[in-house]
Backbone as JSON, one array per atom type, in Angstrom:
{
  "sequence": "MARKKKGDHISGWINLDKPYGMTSTQAIGKVRRILNAQKIGHAGTLDPLATGVLPIAVGEATKTISFAQDDIKTYHFTIQWGEQRDTDDMEGKVIATSNHRPTAESITTLLGQYTGEIQQIPPNFSAIKINGERAYDIARDGEIPELKPRTVYIEELELLEARADDADFTMTCGKGTYVRSLARDIGNDLGTKGFVSALRREKVGNFTAKNAISLDILGDMDYLSARSEYLLPLQIVLDDIPALDLKEEETARIRNGQALSFVSRPDFERLTKVGLGSKESTIALATHDDAPVALIEQTRADVKPVRVFNM",
  "N": [[113.62, 136.24, 34.18], [110.2, 136.02, 34.97], [108.51, 138.02, 37.37], [107.01, 136.72, 40.29], [103.55, 136.89, 40.82], [101.89, 138.67, 43.42], [99.88, 137.29, 46.03], [97.25, 134.74, 46.16], [96.24, 132.15, 43.87], [93.15, 132.18, 43.35], [89.68, 131.73, 42.56], [86.49, 133.12, 41.69], [83.46, 134.83, 42.69], [82.75, 137.84, 44.5], [80.07, 139.22, 46.16], [79.75, 142.3, 46.76], [78.69, 144.84, 49.02], [78.97, 147.93, 48.28], [80.32, 150.66, 50.1], [79.21, 154.03, 50.93], [80.85, 156.87, 49.54], [83.21, 155.74, 48.64], [85.35, 154.85, 45.94], [84.86, 152.54, 43.2], [87.21, 151.32, 42.42], [88.83, 151.63, 44.69], [87.38, 150.0, 46.4], [87.63, 147.39, 45.28], [90.34, 147.08, 45.59], [90.61, 146.88, 48.35], [89.21, 144.49, 48.79], [90.84, 142.71, 47.4], [93.12, 142.71, 49.04], [92.04, 141.75, 51.44], [91.25, 139.13, 50.73], [93.63, 138.14, 49.9], [94.19, 137.9, 47.15], [95.28, 137.17, 43.82], [94.45, 138.22, 41.35], [91.96, 140.53, 40.25], [88.8, 142.15, 39.61], [86.0, 144.28, 38.6], [82.43, 144.28, 37.88], [81.09, 146.6, 36.63], [81.05, 149.92, 37.25], [80.38, 151.73, 40.23], [79.44, 154.94, 41.23], [81.24, 157.08, 43.57], [79.4, 158.21, 45.45], [77.36, 156.45, 45.4], [75.79, 153.45, 46.67], [75.67, 149.88, 47.36], [75.2, 146.9, 45.33], [78.14, 145.61, 44.11], [79.53, 143.62, 41.98], [82.33, 141.59, 42.29], [84.94, 140.21, 40.57], [87.12, 137.5, 40.94], [90.31, 136.18, 40.26], [90.12, 133.64, 37.83], [87.51, 134.22, 37.3], [87.45, 136.75, 36.31], [87.46, 136.49, 33.6], [84.87, 136.25, 32.94], [83.57, 138.6, 33.3], [82.23, 140.25, 31.43], [79.77, 139.01, 31.08], [78.41, 139.48, 33.47], [78.33, 142.26, 33.35], [76.54, 142.63, 31.29], [74.16, 141.88, 32.4], [70.79, 142.39, 33.63], [69.99, 145.2, 35.67], [69.01, 146.61, 38.85], [68.0, 149.6, 40.38], [67.57, 151.79, 43.19], [66.69, 155.12, 43.71], [66.97, 158.66, 44.41], [65.63, 161.67, 43.23], [66.4, 165.01, 43.43], [64.64, 168.02, 43.26], [64.74, 171.2, 41.52], [67.34, 172.07, 41.18], [70.09, 171.96, 38.9], [73.07, 170.22, 38.48], [76.57, 170.23, 37.66], [77.71, 167.71, 37.6], [75.53, 166.14, 37.75], [74.88, 164.96, 40.13], [75.18, 164.87, 43.77], [77.76, 165.79, 44.19], [78.44, 167.84, 42.47], [78.69, 171.26, 41.13], [76.2, 173.8, 41.36], [74.47, 174.66, 38.48], [72.18, 175.57, 37.36], [68.86, 176.64, 38.25], [65.47, 176.13, 39.46], [62.21, 177.12, 40.39], [59.99, 175.62, 40.16], [58.02, 172.79, 41.14], [57.37, 169.42, 40.58], [54.28, 167.54, 40.47], [53.09, 164.44, 41.94], [51.38, 163.18, 40.17], [52.07, 164.32, 37.67], [54.65, 163.38, 37.43], [54.3, 160.56, 37.35], [52.81, 160.33, 35.0], [54.7, 161.07, 33.11], [56.66, 159.06, 33.21], [56.22, 156.83, 31.57], [57.33, 157.46, 29.14], [59.91, 156.85, 29.45], [60.51, 154.16, 29.33], [61.39, 150.97, 27.88], [63.36, 150.95, 24.85], [65.36, 153.77, 24.8], [66.76, 156.98, 23.9], [69.7, 158.28, 25.23], [71.79, 160.77, 26.57], [74.97, 160.55, 27.9], [76.26, 161.6, 31.18], [78.18, 164.66, 31.51], [80.31, 164.41, 33.24], [81.56, 161.64, 33.02], [83.0, 158.38, 32.34], [83.34, 157.93, 29.69], [85.11, 157.76, 26.64], [86.36, 160.31, 24.5], [87.78, 160.8, 21.55], [90.01, 159.53, 22.67], [90.22, 160.71, 25.17], [88.97, 160.99, 28.47], [85.61, 161.85, 29.25], [85.1, 163.12, 31.7], [87.54, 164.31, 32.27], [87.72, 166.25, 30.31], [85.53, 167.82, 31.04], [86.35, 168.69, 33.57], [88.32, 170.43, 32.85], [86.9, 172.6, 32.19], [85.54, 172.58, 29.82], [82.85, 171.58, 27.6], [82.05, 168.3, 27.04], [81.6, 166.64, 23.9], [79.18, 164.66, 23.71], [77.48, 161.93, 22.38], [74.08, 160.82, 21.83], [73.01, 157.68, 23.2], [71.64, 154.43, 22.73], [69.71, 153.0, 25.18], [68.29, 150.55, 27.43], [65.38, 150.44, 29.33], [63.69, 148.55, 31.48], [61.76, 148.77, 33.49], [60.38, 151.51, 35.24], [59.57, 153.17, 38.1], [57.68, 155.31, 40.21], [58.2, 155.66, 43.6], [57.77, 157.26, 45.89], [56.64, 160.56, 46.27], [57.7, 163.72, 47.27], [57.73, 167.14, 48.5], [60.14, 168.39, 47.62], [61.68, 166.4, 46.5], [61.88, 163.04, 45.09], [61.4, 159.49, 45.23], [62.52, 156.66, 43.39], [62.37, 153.49, 41.61], [64.23, 151.48, 39.39], [64.61, 149.19, 36.75], [66.97, 148.08, 34.52], [69.01, 147.89, 31.49], [72.41, 147.37, 30.33], [74.67, 150.14, 30.5], [72.99, 152.26, 31.16], [72.54, 155.43, 32.5], [71.81, 156.65, 35.63], [72.12, 159.22, 36.56], [71.89, 160.77, 34.22], [69.26, 160.21, 33.65], [67.93, 161.47, 35.78], [68.55, 164.14, 35.25], [67.29, 164.48, 32.73], [64.59, 163.82, 33.24], [63.95, 165.81, 35.07], [64.19, 168.1, 33.43], [62.15, 167.55, 31.55], [59.94, 167.76, 33.14], [59.68, 170.38, 33.53], [61.35, 171.54, 35.37], [64.38, 171.37, 37.3], [66.74, 168.75, 37.96], [68.64, 166.44, 39.99], [70.61, 163.57, 40.99], [70.29, 162.64, 44.27], [70.56, 160.52, 45.96], [71.59, 157.14, 45.63], [71.27, 153.72, 45.11], [72.35, 150.53, 44.21], [70.48, 147.74, 43.73], [70.45, 145.24, 42.55], [72.24, 143.04, 40.4], [71.97, 140.98, 37.91], [72.27, 137.79, 39.21], [73.21, 138.71, 41.59], [72.33, 140.2, 44.58], [71.34, 142.95, 46.72], [70.38, 142.15, 49.17], [71.78, 139.83, 49.72], [74.37, 140.68, 49.73], [77.72, 141.36, 50.92], [79.24, 143.36, 53.42], [82.12, 145.57, 53.45], [83.15, 145.95, 55.98], [82.36, 143.68, 57.49], [83.57, 141.67, 55.94], [86.23, 142.45, 56.17], [86.77, 141.94, 58.83], [87.24, 139.29, 58.98], [89.48, 136.45, 58.76], [91.49, 135.67, 55.85], [91.07, 133.08, 54.83], [88.66, 132.24, 55.95], [86.98, 134.21, 54.92], [87.09, 133.64, 52.19], [86.0, 131.04, 52.19], [83.38, 131.46, 53.1], [82.24, 133.54, 51.56], [83.09, 133.61, 48.89], [81.82, 133.19, 45.82], [80.78, 130.77, 43.28], [82.41, 130.71, 40.09], [80.72, 130.31, 37.88], [78.31, 131.55, 38.47], [77.49, 133.75, 37.03], [76.9, 132.73, 34.62], [74.6, 131.34, 34.17], [72.63, 131.66, 32.28], [73.46, 130.77, 29.83], [74.03, 128.0, 27.55], [75.25, 124.87, 28.87], [77.76, 122.51, 28.47], [78.68, 119.3, 29.23], [81.8, 117.78, 29.36], [83.71, 114.9, 28.31], [86.55, 113.23, 29.8], [88.79, 113.08, 28.04], [88.02, 114.92, 26.12], [87.96, 117.23, 27.61], [90.69, 117.57, 28.15], [91.65, 118.18, 25.59], [90.3, 120.59, 24.99], [91.34, 122.21, 27.01], [93.9, 122.41, 26.08], [93.59, 124.06, 23.99], [92.49, 123.03, 21.68], [90.14, 122.22, 19.09], [86.88, 120.59, 18.99], [84.92, 118.05, 17.38], [81.62, 117.12, 17.02], [80.46, 114.92, 15.44], [79.33, 112.38, 15.14], [76.17, 110.65, 15.54], [75.37, 110.07, 18.29], [77.11, 111.84, 19.67], [76.4, 114.33, 18.57], [73.82, 114.52, 19.51], [74.31, 114.99, 22.15], [74.94, 117.66, 22.06], [72.52, 118.83, 21.14], [70.78, 118.24, 23.22], [71.38, 120.08, 25.17], [70.71, 122.44, 24.07], [72.38, 123.23, 22.01], [74.1, 122.99, 18.79], [73.07, 124.29, 16.59], [73.26, 126.07, 13.41], [74.06, 128.61, 13.77], [76.51, 130.59, 15.42], [77.23, 130.0, 18.81], [77.82, 130.92, 22.17], [78.94, 129.04, 24.9], [79.16, 127.26, 28.05], [81.7, 125.08, 28.94], [81.99, 122.18, 30.86], [83.39, 119.89, 33.31], [82.76, 117.19, 35.26], [81.08, 118.89, 36.72], [82.66, 121.1, 37.15], [83.86, 124.26, 35.98], [85.32, 124.5, 32.76], [85.9, 125.89, 30.34], [84.98, 128.75, 28.34], [83.2, 128.23, 25.43], [82.85, 128.2, 21.85], [80.3, 127.3, 19.71], [79.46, 125.98, 16.57], [77.25, 124.47, 14.54], [78.34, 121.21, 14.45], [80.78, 121.69, 15.5], [83.08, 122.62, 18.02], [84.92, 125.03, 19.73], [87.5, 126.28, 21.92], [87.15, 129.4, 23.64], [87.74, 131.03, 25.9], [89.81, 129.68, 28.22], [89.57, 128.28, 31.43], [91.87, 128.44, 33.96], [92.04, 126.54, 36.36]],
  "CA": [[112.57, 135.48, 34.85], [109.06, 136.86, 35.33], [108.28, 138.13, 38.8], [105.81, 136.03, 40.76], [102.5, 137.8, 41.26], [101.52, 138.58, 44.83], [98.55, 136.76, 46.28], [96.96, 133.35, 45.82], [95.46, 131.93, 42.65], [91.8, 131.74, 43.7], [88.71, 132.19, 41.55], [85.09, 133.18, 42.08], [82.85, 136.16, 42.76], [82.33, 138.43, 45.77], [78.94, 140.14, 46.04], [80.08, 143.34, 47.74], [77.83, 146.01, 49.24], [79.93, 149.04, 48.3], [79.9, 151.73, 51.0], [79.13, 155.42, 50.46], [82.06, 157.66, 49.57], [84.37, 154.98, 48.17], [85.31, 154.51, 44.52], [84.84, 151.11, 42.92], [88.61, 150.88, 42.39], [89.25, 151.49, 46.08], [86.68, 148.85, 46.98], [88.21, 146.11, 44.85], [91.67, 147.0, 46.18], [90.45, 146.37, 49.71], [88.82, 143.08, 48.71], [92.04, 141.97, 47.0], [93.98, 142.54, 50.21], [91.35, 140.89, 52.42], [91.26, 137.75, 50.25], [94.98, 137.81, 49.43], [93.94, 137.4, 45.8], [96.26, 137.56, 42.81], [93.83, 138.96, 40.25], [90.63, 140.97, 40.66], [88.17, 143.18, 38.77], [84.59, 144.44, 38.95], [81.5, 144.21, 36.74], [80.22, 147.77, 36.54], [81.42, 150.95, 38.21], [79.43, 152.52, 41.03], [80.01, 156.23, 41.62], [81.57, 157.14, 45.0], [78.25, 158.53, 46.28], [76.39, 155.35, 45.3], [76.04, 152.26, 47.47], [74.97, 148.69, 46.87], [75.81, 145.72, 44.73], [79.31, 145.73, 43.23], [80.06, 142.27, 41.77], [83.79, 141.61, 42.16], [85.45, 138.96, 40.0], [88.42, 137.12, 41.47], [91.02, 135.16, 39.5], [89.61, 133.27, 36.52], [86.18, 134.81, 37.11], [87.59, 137.99, 35.53], [87.19, 136.16, 32.21], [83.41, 136.22, 32.75], [83.03, 139.91, 33.7], [81.31, 140.8, 30.43], [78.43, 138.43, 31.27], [77.78, 140.23, 34.56], [78.08, 143.62, 32.88], [75.37, 142.6, 30.4], [72.96, 141.48, 33.14], [69.81, 143.41, 34.03], [70.31, 145.81, 36.96], [67.94, 147.34, 39.52], [68.47, 150.71, 41.21], [66.68, 152.69, 43.92], [67.37, 156.41, 43.71], [66.2, 159.86, 44.73], [65.89, 162.88, 42.44], [66.07, 166.27, 44.11], [64.16, 169.0, 42.28], [65.03, 172.62, 41.67], [68.73, 172.39, 40.85], [70.88, 171.13, 38.0], [74.47, 170.27, 38.87], [77.39, 169.87, 36.5], [77.95, 166.27, 37.63], [74.2, 165.52, 37.84], [74.71, 164.34, 41.44], [75.44, 165.75, 44.92], [79.14, 166.3, 44.21], [78.67, 168.91, 41.5], [78.33, 172.66, 41.34], [74.89, 174.19, 40.84], [74.62, 175.43, 37.24], [70.87, 176.11, 36.98], [67.85, 176.43, 39.29], [64.06, 176.3, 39.08], [61.29, 177.15, 41.53], [58.86, 174.72, 39.91], [58.09, 171.46, 41.73], [56.38, 168.57, 39.91], [53.35, 166.75, 41.29], [53.19, 162.99, 41.76], [50.63, 162.83, 38.96], [52.85, 164.68, 36.48], [55.8, 162.47, 37.37], [53.82, 159.25, 36.91], [52.4, 160.45, 33.59], [55.9, 161.18, 32.27], [57.58, 157.92, 33.28], [56.02, 155.92, 30.45], [58.22, 157.85, 28.03], [61.27, 156.43, 29.79], [60.63, 152.7, 29.36], [61.76, 150.41, 26.58], [64.6, 151.53, 24.32], [65.33, 155.23, 24.73], [68.02, 157.65, 23.6], [70.19, 158.95, 26.43], [73.13, 161.38, 26.51], [75.66, 160.32, 29.17], [76.65, 162.81, 31.91], [79.47, 165.24, 31.13], [81.3, 163.78, 34.12], [81.48, 160.19, 32.86], [84.28, 157.8, 31.92], [83.32, 157.69, 28.24], [86.25, 158.37, 25.94], [86.14, 161.11, 23.3], [89.11, 160.94, 20.93], [91.04, 159.04, 23.58], [90.21, 161.45, 26.43], [87.78, 160.77, 29.27], [84.69, 162.99, 29.29], [85.23, 163.87, 32.95], [88.75, 165.14, 32.2], [87.35, 167.41, 29.49], [84.63, 168.65, 31.85], [87.13, 169.31, 34.64], [89.08, 171.53, 32.25], [85.98, 173.7, 31.92], [84.92, 172.45, 28.5], [81.69, 170.68, 27.54], [82.32, 167.17, 26.15], [80.61, 166.39, 22.84], [78.69, 163.31, 23.93], [76.37, 161.58, 21.49], [73.05, 159.97, 22.45], [73.17, 156.24, 23.11], [70.43, 153.66, 22.96], [69.72, 152.19, 26.4], [67.02, 149.84, 27.64], [64.81, 150.51, 30.67], [62.6, 147.57, 31.57], [60.72, 149.27, 34.39], [60.69, 152.73, 35.99], [58.39, 153.38, 38.94], [57.73, 156.29, 41.29], [57.9, 155.06, 44.9], [57.21, 158.28, 46.78], [56.89, 161.94, 45.85], [57.63, 164.73, 48.32], [57.73, 168.5, 47.95], [61.39, 168.77, 46.97], [62.37, 165.26, 45.88], [61.05, 161.85, 44.86], [62.11, 158.21, 45.19], [62.2, 155.83, 42.23], [63.07, 152.25, 41.37], [64.4, 151.26, 37.96], [65.28, 147.99, 36.25], [67.48, 148.53, 33.23], [70.11, 147.16, 30.88], [73.77, 147.89, 30.38], [74.98, 151.47, 29.98], [72.01, 153.27, 31.54], [73.02, 156.35, 33.54], [70.77, 157.2, 36.49], [72.32, 160.68, 36.61], [71.29, 161.34, 33.0], [67.81, 160.07, 33.79], [67.49, 162.53, 36.69], [68.66, 165.4, 34.5], [66.29, 164.55, 31.65], [63.25, 163.85, 33.84], [63.78, 167.16, 35.61], [63.93, 169.03, 32.31], [60.85, 167.26, 30.94], [58.89, 168.15, 34.08], [59.69, 171.83, 33.64], [62.17, 171.96, 36.5], [65.73, 170.82, 37.22], [66.87, 167.63, 38.88], [69.9, 165.7, 40.08], [70.53, 162.4, 41.87], [70.77, 162.93, 45.62], [70.85, 159.23, 46.6], [71.56, 156.06, 44.63], [71.67, 152.4, 45.6], [72.13, 149.44, 43.26], [69.87, 146.64, 44.47], [70.57, 143.94, 41.9], [72.94, 142.84, 39.13], [71.8, 139.56, 37.61], [72.02, 136.96, 40.39], [73.75, 139.38, 42.78], [71.32, 141.08, 45.18], [71.78, 143.69, 47.91], [70.0, 141.36, 50.34], [72.81, 138.82, 49.97], [75.7, 141.28, 49.59], [78.52, 141.43, 52.14], [79.88, 144.67, 53.6], [83.57, 145.55, 53.62], [83.45, 145.85, 57.41], [82.26, 142.27, 57.89], [84.6, 140.92, 55.22], [87.54, 142.83, 56.7], [86.95, 141.39, 60.18], [87.49, 137.86, 58.87], [90.74, 136.06, 58.14], [91.24, 135.49, 54.42], [90.57, 131.75, 54.53], [87.24, 132.23, 56.31], [86.28, 135.07, 53.96], [86.96, 132.87, 50.95], [85.11, 129.9, 52.39], [82.0, 131.87, 53.34], [81.67, 134.55, 50.66], [83.52, 133.5, 47.5], [80.79, 132.49, 45.05], [81.35, 130.07, 42.13], [82.63, 131.44, 38.84], [79.61, 130.15, 36.92], [77.09, 132.23, 38.91], [77.08, 134.72, 36.01], [76.79, 132.02, 33.34], [73.46, 130.42, 34.22], [71.7, 131.85, 31.16], [74.01, 130.24, 28.59], [74.07, 126.54, 27.59], [76.41, 124.23, 29.49], [78.06, 121.21, 27.86], [79.59, 118.51, 30.05], [82.78, 117.11, 28.51], [84.42, 113.73, 28.78], [87.91, 113.56, 30.27], [89.7, 113.33, 26.91], [87.57, 116.16, 25.49], [88.41, 118.3, 28.5], [92.12, 117.77, 27.93], [91.84, 118.86, 24.3], [89.85, 121.98, 25.11], [92.33, 122.92, 27.85], [95.09, 122.62, 25.25], [93.26, 124.98, 22.91], [92.11, 122.3, 20.48], [88.7, 122.17, 18.78], [86.23, 119.29, 19.0], [83.84, 117.86, 16.4], [80.61, 116.18, 17.51], [79.85, 114.56, 14.16], [78.52, 111.17, 15.24], [74.82, 110.94, 16.03], [75.32, 110.18, 19.76], [77.8, 113.06, 20.11], [75.62, 115.51, 18.19], [72.67, 114.56, 20.41], [74.78, 115.63, 23.39], [74.82, 119.11, 21.83], [71.12, 119.26, 21.02], [70.12, 118.1, 24.52], [71.64, 121.28, 25.99], [70.36, 123.63, 23.3], [73.43, 123.56, 21.05], [74.02, 122.25, 17.54], [72.52, 125.08, 15.49], [74.26, 126.57, 12.47], [74.51, 129.91, 14.24], [77.52, 130.54, 16.46], [76.69, 130.15, 20.16], [78.77, 130.82, 23.27], [78.45, 128.13, 25.93], [80.11, 126.89, 29.1], [82.13, 123.68, 28.97], [82.28, 121.73, 32.22], [83.78, 118.49, 33.49], [82.41, 116.87, 36.65], [80.45, 120.09, 37.27], [83.63, 122.19, 37.3], [84.01, 125.01, 34.72], [86.54, 124.22, 31.99], [86.18, 126.96, 29.37], [83.92, 129.28, 27.49], [83.4, 127.64, 24.12], [82.0, 128.67, 20.76], [79.79, 126.16, 18.96], [78.79, 126.18, 15.29], [76.84, 123.13, 14.11], [78.93, 120.13, 15.25], [82.14, 122.07, 15.88], [83.22, 123.35, 19.28], [86.3, 125.48, 19.95], [87.63, 127.08, 23.15], [87.28, 130.85, 23.52], [88.5, 131.4, 27.09], [90.02, 128.51, 29.05], [89.73, 128.6, 32.85], [93.02, 127.76, 34.55], [91.65, 126.29, 37.75]],
  "C": [[111.44, 136.42, 35.27], [108.87, 136.86, 36.85], [106.98, 137.43, 39.17], [104.79, 137.04, 41.26], [102.19, 137.58, 42.73], [100.1, 138.03, 44.96], [98.38, 135.33, 45.79], [96.1, 133.27, 44.57], [94.11, 131.32, 43.05], [90.83, 132.34, 42.7], [87.29, 132.14, 42.1], [84.6, 134.61, 42.09], [82.56, 136.56, 44.19], [81.18, 139.4, 45.48], [79.09, 141.21, 47.12], [78.99, 144.41, 47.81], [78.76, 147.21, 49.38], [79.44, 150.16, 49.22], [79.89, 153.1, 50.32], [80.51, 156.08, 50.55], [83.32, 156.97, 49.07], [84.25, 154.71, 46.68], [85.29, 153.0, 44.36], [86.25, 150.54, 42.91], [89.15, 150.7, 43.8], [88.63, 150.25, 46.72], [87.32, 147.53, 46.57], [89.64, 145.96, 45.37], [91.61, 146.45, 47.59], [90.08, 144.89, 49.7], [90.01, 142.22, 48.31], [92.92, 141.68, 48.21], [93.34, 141.61, 51.24], [91.44, 139.42, 52.02], [92.65, 137.23, 49.93], [94.91, 137.2, 48.03], [94.96, 137.96, 44.82], [95.66, 138.52, 41.78], [92.39, 139.3, 40.61], [90.11, 142.04, 39.71], [86.71, 143.31, 39.17], [83.72, 144.53, 37.7], [80.55, 145.4, 36.74], [80.48, 148.78, 37.62], [80.2, 151.52, 38.93], [80.12, 153.82, 41.4], [80.3, 156.24, 43.12], [80.36, 157.39, 45.9], [77.15, 157.48, 46.22], [76.79, 154.21, 46.22], [75.41, 151.05, 46.79], [75.84, 147.7, 46.14], [76.95, 146.08, 43.78], [79.88, 144.32, 43.07], [81.56, 142.32, 41.49], [84.26, 140.23, 41.71], [86.87, 138.72, 40.5], [89.02, 136.02, 40.6], [90.41, 134.9, 38.14], [88.2, 133.8, 36.25], [86.27, 136.13, 36.34], [87.33, 137.74, 34.04], [85.68, 136.15, 31.9], [82.76, 137.57, 33.08], [82.0, 140.44, 32.72], [79.9, 140.25, 30.59], [77.69, 139.14, 32.4], [77.45, 141.65, 34.14], [76.82, 143.69, 32.02], [74.07, 142.27, 31.12], [72.06, 142.68, 33.44], [70.14, 143.9, 35.45], [69.08, 146.53, 37.52], [68.54, 148.39, 40.45], [67.3, 151.32, 41.98], [67.39, 154.03, 44.0], [66.4, 157.54, 44.03], [66.62, 160.99, 43.81], [65.47, 164.09, 43.26], [65.75, 167.32, 43.05], [64.7, 170.41, 42.57], [66.45, 173.04, 41.37], [69.27, 171.45, 39.79], [72.34, 171.32, 38.39], [75.33, 169.74, 37.73], [77.72, 168.38, 36.45], [76.66, 165.46, 37.64], [74.02, 164.71, 39.12], [75.12, 165.34, 42.52], [76.81, 166.41, 44.88], [79.32, 167.59, 43.41], [78.29, 170.3, 41.96], [76.96, 172.94, 40.72], [75.08, 175.07, 39.61], [73.29, 175.99, 36.74], [69.88, 175.79, 38.11], [66.45, 176.63, 38.72], [63.21, 176.28, 40.35], [60.12, 176.18, 41.37], [59.1, 173.37, 40.57], [57.01, 170.59, 41.1], [55.48, 167.85, 40.91], [53.59, 165.26, 41.03], [52.5, 162.56, 40.47], [51.43, 163.15, 37.7], [54.07, 163.78, 36.31], [55.37, 161.12, 36.8], [53.44, 159.26, 35.44], [53.61, 160.44, 32.67], [56.67, 159.87, 32.16], [57.41, 156.92, 32.14], [56.9, 156.22, 29.26], [59.65, 157.34, 28.24], [61.38, 154.91, 29.96], [60.82, 152.17, 27.95], [63.1, 150.96, 26.14], [64.44, 153.04, 24.2], [66.71, 155.75, 24.34], [68.45, 158.46, 24.83], [71.59, 159.5, 26.2], [73.8, 161.17, 27.86], [76.0, 161.64, 29.87], [77.99, 163.34, 31.4], [80.6, 164.66, 31.97], [81.08, 162.27, 34.08], [82.81, 159.71, 32.31], [84.34, 157.51, 30.43], [84.47, 158.43, 27.58], [85.8, 159.11, 24.68], [87.5, 161.41, 22.71], [90.23, 160.59, 21.91], [91.07, 159.72, 24.94], [88.89, 161.22, 27.16], [86.93, 162.04, 29.31], [84.87, 163.8, 30.56], [86.49, 164.72, 32.98], [88.49, 166.4, 31.38], [86.49, 168.38, 30.3], [85.39, 169.36, 32.97], [87.99, 170.46, 34.14], [88.18, 172.7, 31.87], [85.33, 173.66, 30.57], [83.73, 171.49, 28.58], [81.98, 169.54, 26.57], [81.22, 167.0, 25.11], [80.18, 164.92, 22.9], [77.47, 163.05, 23.07], [75.35, 160.72, 22.23], [73.35, 158.49, 22.22], [71.83, 155.57, 23.37], [70.6, 152.82, 24.22], [68.34, 151.57, 26.59], [66.59, 149.95, 29.1], [63.58, 149.6, 30.71], [61.44, 148.1, 32.4], [61.22, 150.51, 35.12], [59.45, 153.11, 36.77], [58.66, 154.45, 39.99], [57.33, 155.6, 42.58], [57.23, 156.04, 45.85], [57.6, 159.65, 46.27], [56.71, 162.86, 47.05], [57.74, 166.11, 47.68], [58.97, 168.78, 47.12], [62.15, 167.61, 46.34], [61.41, 164.1, 45.72], [61.93, 160.62, 44.76], [61.6, 157.36, 44.04], [62.89, 154.48, 42.35], [63.11, 152.01, 39.87], [65.11, 149.94, 37.71], [65.69, 148.28, 34.82], [68.61, 147.64, 32.73], [71.42, 147.91, 31.0], [73.85, 149.32, 29.84], [74.0, 152.57, 30.32], [72.55, 154.12, 32.68], [71.84, 156.91, 34.33], [70.89, 158.72, 36.56], [71.73, 161.37, 35.39], [69.77, 161.3, 33.08], [67.25, 161.19, 34.68], [67.5, 163.88, 35.99], [67.53, 165.55, 33.49], [64.86, 164.6, 32.19], [62.96, 165.23, 34.41], [63.44, 168.16, 34.52], [62.54, 168.82, 31.72], [59.68, 167.64, 31.85], [58.86, 169.67, 34.3], [60.45, 172.36, 34.83], [63.6, 171.51, 36.26], [65.83, 169.69, 38.22], [68.25, 167.02, 38.86], [69.72, 164.55, 41.07], [71.12, 162.76, 43.24], [71.04, 161.66, 46.43], [70.69, 158.14, 45.56], [72.05, 154.77, 45.27], [71.35, 151.35, 44.53], [71.67, 148.21, 44.06], [70.15, 145.27, 43.85], [71.39, 144.04, 40.63], [72.85, 141.36, 38.82], [71.43, 138.77, 38.85], [72.54, 137.58, 41.68], [72.7, 140.35, 43.32], [71.89, 141.77, 46.41], [71.47, 142.91, 49.18], [71.09, 140.37, 50.72], [74.23, 139.36, 49.89], [76.39, 141.37, 50.95], [79.2, 142.8, 52.22], [81.38, 144.5, 53.75], [83.94, 145.38, 55.09], [83.41, 144.4, 57.87], [83.35, 141.45, 57.23], [85.97, 141.19, 55.81], [87.81, 142.29, 58.09], [87.28, 139.91, 60.17], [88.91, 137.61, 58.38], [90.46, 135.64, 56.71], [90.7, 134.1, 54.08], [89.08, 131.64, 54.84], [86.42, 133.06, 55.33], [86.06, 134.35, 52.64], [85.91, 131.78, 51.09], [83.65, 130.32, 52.46], [81.4, 132.72, 52.23], [82.14, 134.48, 49.21], [82.54, 132.6, 46.74], [81.4, 131.83, 43.81], [81.41, 130.94, 40.88], [81.4, 131.43, 37.95], [78.31, 130.8, 37.37], [76.59, 133.24, 37.88], [76.82, 134.06, 34.66], [75.56, 131.12, 33.27], [72.47, 130.6, 33.08], [72.3, 131.46, 29.82], [74.05, 128.72, 28.68], [75.35, 126.03, 28.25], [76.57, 122.82, 28.93], [79.07, 120.47, 28.72], [80.5, 117.68, 29.15], [83.31, 115.84, 29.17], [85.86, 114.12, 29.12], [88.85, 113.89, 29.12], [89.32, 114.62, 26.17], [88.03, 117.37, 26.3], [89.88, 118.62, 28.27], [92.38, 118.52, 26.63], [91.43, 120.32, 24.37], [90.85, 122.79, 25.93], [93.6, 123.22, 27.07], [94.8, 123.5, 24.04], [92.82, 124.32, 21.63], [90.58, 122.27, 20.33], [88.2, 120.73, 18.84], [85.17, 119.25, 17.91], [82.9, 116.77, 16.91], [79.8, 115.69, 16.3], [79.01, 113.29, 14.22], [77.15, 111.51, 15.82], [74.77, 111.03, 17.55], [75.98, 111.47, 20.27], [76.99, 114.31, 19.78], [74.38, 115.65, 19.08], [73.06, 115.16, 21.76], [74.68, 117.15, 23.27], [73.36, 119.55, 21.87], [70.38, 119.17, 22.35], [70.31, 119.32, 25.4], [71.4, 122.56, 25.21], [71.42, 124.09, 22.33], [73.2, 122.77, 19.76], [73.44, 123.03, 16.39], [73.64, 125.58, 14.59], [74.79, 127.93, 12.88], [75.5, 129.73, 15.39], [76.9, 130.83, 17.82], [77.81, 130.02, 21.19], [78.15, 129.96, 24.36], [79.55, 127.9, 26.97], [80.42, 125.41, 28.99], [82.49, 123.32, 30.4], [82.79, 120.29, 32.2], [83.6, 118.18, 34.97], [81.91, 118.1, 37.39], [81.4, 121.26, 37.5], [83.78, 122.92, 35.97], [85.35, 124.73, 34.06], [86.9, 125.39, 31.09], [84.87, 127.56, 28.87], [84.21, 128.79, 26.09], [82.47, 128.3, 23.11], [81.61, 127.47, 19.91], [79.13, 126.63, 17.68], [78.53, 124.81, 14.68], [77.48, 122.08, 15.02], [80.31, 120.49, 15.78], [82.14, 122.93, 17.14], [84.68, 123.74, 19.44], [86.37, 126.33, 21.21], [87.79, 128.56, 22.83], [88.11, 131.4, 24.68], [88.59, 130.16, 27.98], [90.23, 128.95, 30.5], [90.88, 127.78, 33.43], [92.79, 127.58, 36.04], [92.09, 124.9, 38.2]]
}
């Protein structure tokens, strides 16, 4: 007999304001205990020295994590000039120095090169796997990981304030962009060295720092109150995909893993009204009475379940 999992079967999202000095894994462990949740995960690691928005998926919402990971993100960060560190942040050892300090004008002139699609080499101390081994494990052994450039997308990069020894920036970017790599590369391109001395994630899709909840406040509440006040609906990360409302009998079939065909004109019009019905495969949300039923894949008049929500 399978052992019963600890915790309650609840589903939704917590918009957590991760505190300084805590790993993302530690943060979700605390949220799991506070909510007495059975299953939990997060949509994008924040380094221990970073603060801000950490979207935490609870229960069936873990099936939608990839949608949050793909969302546009906004960061505020500080680059300190004159030093390069092996981790590209405050935690690392100094491996190079420079006496040169960039001007605000030189910084602003450079930033245009860092918008749109750019090539970026991840930090040596990153979780990327190389032949099955994490880059940070290779780096901790004193070796330099062979990391290849990756294409990342930066929508906007702006200088907020420049001081003698550091500067504040805001950046809106896509998935996989490393702020630490950006600090390293900008420093090099400005003829100096640089590392991230402060980092805060302000936004991930619909999750904003303004509306995020701290662990302290969440931890002071009983689990029922915490759920009632701060557990957001599963579909908060699915608002940019089509949603198809199903009839009761259609819902039952989808829940049982069966496909549907919308071949009659009235049924096919139900697809086209919500932006479905094309010959290209499209992922959509199936609902019934406004409640999420499943992630579905639609091709022309055919609809099949991809991930069913057990709620």
